[in-house]
C-alpha positions as CSV (number, residue, x, y, z in Angstrom):
1,M,13.5,10.8,-9.0
2,T,11.6,9.1,-6.2
3,L,12.1,9.2,-2.4
4,S,12.5,5.4,-2.2
5,S,15.3,5.4,-4.8
6,L,16.9,8.7,-3.9
7,S,19.8,7.1,-2.1
8,K,21.2,5.8,-5.4
9,T,22.0,9.3,-6.5
10,L,24.1,9.9,-3.4
11,N,26.8,7.7,-4.9
12,T,27.4,10.0,-7.9
13,G,29.4,13.2,-7.8
14,D,26.7,15.3,-9.5
15,K,24.4,17.5,-7.5
16,K,20.8,16.4,-8.0
17,T,17.4,18.2,-7.7
18,L,14.4,16.6,-6.0
19,N,11.3,18.1,-7.5
20,I,8.2,18.0,-5.2
21,L,4.5,18.7,-5.9
22,L,2.8,19.4,-2.6
23,K,-0.9,19.1,-1.9
24,G,-2.5,19.7,1.5
25,D,-5.9,20.0,3.2
26,V,-5.7,23.7,4.0
27,Q,-3.4,26.5,3.0
28,G,-2.0,26.8,6.5
29,S,-0.7,23.2,6.4
30,V,0.8,23.8,2.9
31,E,2.6,27.0,4.1
32,A,3.9,25.3,7.2
33,I,5.3,22.3,5.3
34,T,6.8,24.6,2.6
35,A,8.6,26.7,5.2
36,S,10.0,23.5,6.9
37,I,11.2,22.1,3.6
38,G,12.9,25.4,2.9
39,K,15.1,24.8,6.0
40,I,16.3,21.4,4.8
41,H,19.8,21.6,3.2
42,H,21.9,18.9,1.7
43,E,25.3,19.1,-0.1
44,K,24.3,16.7,-2.9
45,I,20.5,17.2,-3.2
46,S,18.5,20.4,-3.6
47,I,14.7,20.4,-3.1
48,N,12.5,22.3,-5.4
49,I,8.7,22.6,-4.8
50,I,7.4,23.0,-8.4
51,H,3.8,23.4,-7.3
52,S,1.7,23.5,-4.1
53,G,-2.0,23.8,-3.4
54,T,-5.0,22.4,-1.5
55,G,-7.5,19.7,-2.4
56,S,-7.4,16.2,-3.7
57,I,-4.7,15.0,-6.1
58,S,-6.0,15.2,-9.7
59,E,-4.9,13.8,-13.0
60,S,-3.5,17.3,-13.9
61,D,-1.3,17.1,-10.7
62,V,0.0,13.7,-11.8
63,M,0.7,14.9,-15.3
64,L,2.6,17.9,-14.0
65,A,4.6,15.7,-11.7
66,K,5.4,13.3,-14.6
67,A,6.6,16.2,-16.8
68,S,8.7,17.6,-14.0
69,E,9.9,14.2,-12.7
70,A,8.5,15.1,-9.3
71,V,7.4,13.2,-6.3
72,I,3.9,14.1,-5.0
73,L,3.6,14.6,-1.3
74,A,0.0,14.6,0.0
75,F,-0.9,15.8,3.4
76,T,-4.3,14.6,4.7
77,V,-5.8,14.7,1.2
78,S,-7.1,11.9,-1.0
79,T,-6.2,11.0,-4.6
80,D,-8.9,10.8,-7.3
81,N,-9.4,7.3,-8.6
82,S,-8.5,8.3,-12.1
83,A,-5.3,10.1,-10.8
84,E,-4.3,7.0,-8.8
85,I,-4.5,4.8,-11.9
86,L,-2.6,7.4,-14.0
87,A,0.1,7.6,-11.4
88,K,0.7,3.9,-11.4
89,N,0.8,3.8,-15.2
90,E,3.1,6.7,-15.4
91,D,5.4,5.7,-12.5
92,V,4.7,8.8,-10.5
93,E,5.3,8.4,-6.8
94,I,2.5,9.6,-4.4
95,R,3.3,9.5,-0.7
96,N,0.5,10.2,1.8
97,Y,0.9,11.7,5.2
98,N,-1.3,12.9,8.1
99,I,1.5,14.1,10.4
100,I,3.8,16.9,9.2
101,Y,6.9,15.7,11.1
102,K,6.6,12.2,9.4
103,L,6.6,13.9,6.0
104,L,9.7,15.9,6.9
105,E,11.4,12.9,8.5
106,D,11.0,10.9,5.3
107,L,12.6,13.7,3.4
108,E,15.5,13.8,5.7
109,L,15.9,10.0,5.6
110,A,15.7,10.0,1.8
111,L,18.4,12.7,1.6
112,N,20.7,10.6,3.8
113,G,20.1,7.4,1.9
114,M,18.3,5.8,4.8
115,L,14.7,5.7,3.7
116,G,13.4,2.1,3.4
117,P,11.3,0.8,0.5
118,E,7.6,1.6,0.3
119,Y,5.2,-1.3,0.4
120,E,1.6,-1.8,-0.8
121,E,-1.0,-4.4,-0.1
122,V,-2.1,-6.3,-3.2
123,L,-5.3,-8.4,-3.3
124,L,-4.6,-12.0,-4.0
125,G,-8.1,-13.4,-4.0
126,K,-11.5,-13.9,-2.4
127,A,-13.5,-16.9,-1.2
128,E,-17.0,-17.5,0.2
129,V,-17.6,-19.9,3.1
130,R,-20.0,-22.6,1.9
131,N,-19.8,-25.1,4.8
132,V,-18.5,-25.2,8.4
133,F,-17.1,-28.4,9.9
134,K,-15.9,-29.4,13.3
135,S,-12.8,-31.6,13.7
136,S,-11.5,-33.1,16.9
137,K,-7.9,-32.4,15.8
138,A,-8.2,-29.2,13.8
139,G,-11.1,-27.5,15.5
140,V,-13.6,-25.6,13.4
141,I,-12.9,-25.7,9.7
142,A,-14.4,-23.4,7.0
143,G,-15.2,-25.0,3.7
144,A,-15.0,-22.3,1.0
145,F,-15.1,-21.7,-2.8
146,V,-12.6,-19.3,-4.4
147,T,-14.5,-16.6,-6.3
148,E,-11.7,-14.3,-7.3
149,G,-7.9,-14.7,-7.8
150,C,-6.4,-17.3,-5.5
151,L,-5.7,-18.0,-1.8
152,R,-2.2,-18.5,-0.6
153,K,-1.2,-20.2,2.7
154,N,1.5,-17.5,3.3
155,A,-0.8,-14.5,2.6
156,D,0.3,-11.6,4.7
157,K,-3.2,-10.6,5.7
158,V,-6.6,-12.3,5.6
159,L,-9.8,-10.3,6.3
160,L,-13.1,-12.0,7.1
161,Y,-16.4,-10.2,6.4
162,R,-20.0,-11.0,7.3
163,G,-22.0,-8.7,5.1
164,N,-20.4,-5.3,5.2
165,K,-18.9,-5.9,8.6
166,Q,-15.2,-6.9,9.1
167,L,-15.0,-9.5,11.9
168,A,-11.3,-10.5,11.7
169,E,-7.9,-9.4,10.5
170,T,-5.6,-12.4,10.7
171,T,-3.6,-15.0,8.7
172,F,-4.2,-18.6,7.6
173,A,-3.5,-21.3,10.2
174,S,-4.1,-24.0,7.5
175,L,-5.2,-24.3,3.9
176,K,-6.3,-27.6,2.4
177,R,-7.7,-29.3,-0.7
178,F,-9.7,-32.2,0.6
179,K,-7.3,-33.7,3.2
180,D,-4.0,-32.4,1.7
181,D,-2.2,-29.3,3.0
182,V,-1.6,-27.0,0.0
183,K,0.2,-23.7,-0.6
184,E,-2.4,-22.2,-2.9
185,V,-5.9,-22.7,-4.1
186,T,-6.9,-21.1,-7.4
187,L,-10.1,-19.6,-8.9
188,N,-13.3,-21.8,-9.0
189,Y,-11.8,-24.5,-6.7
190,E,-13.1,-25.6,-3.2
191,C,-10.9,-25.6,-0.2
192,G,-10.9,-25.8,3.6
193,F,-9.1,-23.4,5.9
194,T,-8.6,-22.3,9.4
195,L,-7.6,-18.9,10.6
196,Q,-5.3,-17.8,13.4
197,K,-7.3,-16.8,16.5
198,F,-10.7,-17.0,14.8
199,D,-13.1,-19.8,14.4
200,G,-16.6,-18.3,14.4
201,Y,-17.3,-18.9,10.7
202,E,-20.8,-18.8,9.3
203,I,-22.0,-19.8,5.8
204,G,-21.9,-16.8,3.6
205,D,-18.8,-15.2,5.2
206,V,-16.3,-13.8,2.7
207,I,-12.5,-13.8,3.2
208,T,-10.1,-11.6,1.2
209,A,-6.4,-12.5,1.2
210,Y,-3.6,-9.9,0.6
211,E,0.1,-9.9,-0.1
212,R,2.5,-7.2,0.9
213,R,4.8,-6.2,-2.0
214,E,7.5,-3.6,-2.3
215,K,6.6,-0.9,-4.8
216,T,8.8,-0.9,-7.8
217,R,10.0,2.6,-8.6
218,T,12.8,3.8,-10.9
219,I,14.8,7.0,-11.1
């Protein structure tokens, strides 16, 4: 059972149980959330908190959630790197919150079949600026070399870094191979690009391109 796919169960006549593993920053937060969840009632879904505690989400939390077919709700706590990898491999859903009412709102929406899908940002690729050109038509153009993955013209987000400092969060205005407009440039190829609302490129700048994808979860 997952929050994002819970609405599918509402079309069946059987009463279902949503198992939850709850982790919070302090005991007071955990107790407040537990009390609020206890007040939520639904004719087709019952909510069962199989475990609650404080501290970061560990591999043992993920394995317990997997065995219990539970969703992990995390309130202002992080997930250990190893636990995050395990959760993806085992199809265990982890939802992170820093506002209690948002956590409760998502539960209510899920129980009423109204919770939208959850999305994640996936790295498409990286490129390093090797040259900077000026064009009377296109303005300032960055000449770059793709060092990881690929660049896509329709990437949902592009970040530009100079050293460790992020200078821009934007999207591509253009992406070219030589003089041709292209949709994608792959690893170890050169390209030219312009960004929306940014043209202060310098040699050595690095861009990272991301795609927004819906998380695939199954009941």
